[in-house]
C-alpha positions in Angstrom: -0.7 72.9 -12.1 1.5 75.5 -13.7 4.6 74.2 -15.5 7.1 76.5 -16.8 10.8 76.4 -17.9 13.0 78.6 -15.5 16.8 79.4 -15.2 18.3 78.3 -12.1 22.1 78.9 -11.6 22.4 79.2 -15.6 20.7 75.8 -16.0 17.3 75.6 -17.6 15.0 73.4 -15.5 11.2 72.7 -15.5 9.3 73.9 -12.4 5.9 72.9 -11.5 3.7 74.9 -9.0 0.1 74.1 -7.9 -2.6 76.6 -8.9 -5.1 77.3 -6.2 -8.1 78.7 -7.9 -9.9 80.2 -4.7 -8.0 81.1 -1.6 -8.2 83.0 1.5 -6.3 83.7 4.6 -6.4 85.7 7.8 -3.3 88.0 8.5 -3.2 89.7 12.0 -1.5 93.1 11.8 -0.7 95.5 14.6 -1.2 99.1 13.5 0.5 101.9 15.4 -2.3 104.6 15.0 0.1 107.2 16.5 2.2 106.7 13.3 -0.8 106.0 10.8 -3.7 108.1 11.3 -6.2 105.8 9.9 -6.2 102.0 9.6 -8.0 102.2 6.2 -4.7 103.6 4.7 -3.2 100.2 5.4 -6.1 98.4 3.9 -5.6 100.4 0.7 -1.8 99.8 0.6 -2.5 96.0 0.9 -5.0 96.3 -1.9 -2.7 98.1 -4.2 0.0 95.6 -3.3 -2.3 92.7 -4.2 -3.2 94.1 -7.6 0.3 95.1 -8.6 2.8 92.7 -6.9 0.7 89.7 -5.7 2.0 86.6 -4.1 3.6 83.5 -5.4 6.0 82.6 -8.4 3.6 83.4 -11.1 2.4 86.7 -9.8 1.9 89.9 -11.6 5.3 91.4 -10.6 6.8 88.5 -12.6 4.5 88.8 -15.7 2.1 86.1 -14.5 -1.7 86.3 -14.2 -1.9 84.7 -10.8 -1.4 85.6 -7.2 -3.6 88.7 -6.9 -5.5 89.4 -3.7 -7.6 91.9 -2.0 -7.5 92.9 1.7 -10.5 93.7 3.9 -10.2 95.1 7.5 -12.2 93.0 10.0 -12.8 94.6 13.2 -14.4 91.8 15.1 -12.0 89.2 13.9 -15.0 87.3 12.2 -13.8 85.4 9.1 -15.6 83.1 6.8 -13.0 81.7 4.2 -15.7 80.8 1.6 -17.1 84.2 1.6 -13.9 86.0 1.4 -12.0 83.6 -1.1 -10.6 85.0 -4.3 -9.6 83.3 -7.5 -6.3 85.3 -7.6 -7.1 87.1 -10.8 -9.0 90.2 -9.6 
């Protein structure tokens, strides 16, 4: 559990957020290959976003160490969450 003091409407309050050590998800995207020549460009953009911005309240974009992710294009839609899970720090 991550607990921090935050400011909400000029008032200081304590917020608690769960910490998920390993997580994974499937995100289905439709890529217009007439506009983007190679789908691997989308994969690289998602990976850069996962390293720099991340997801969640305590992500790198908000000076936190959590919420990082990496993306992998799956052609056959086969997905094993245990194999692809990340701890959010790499």
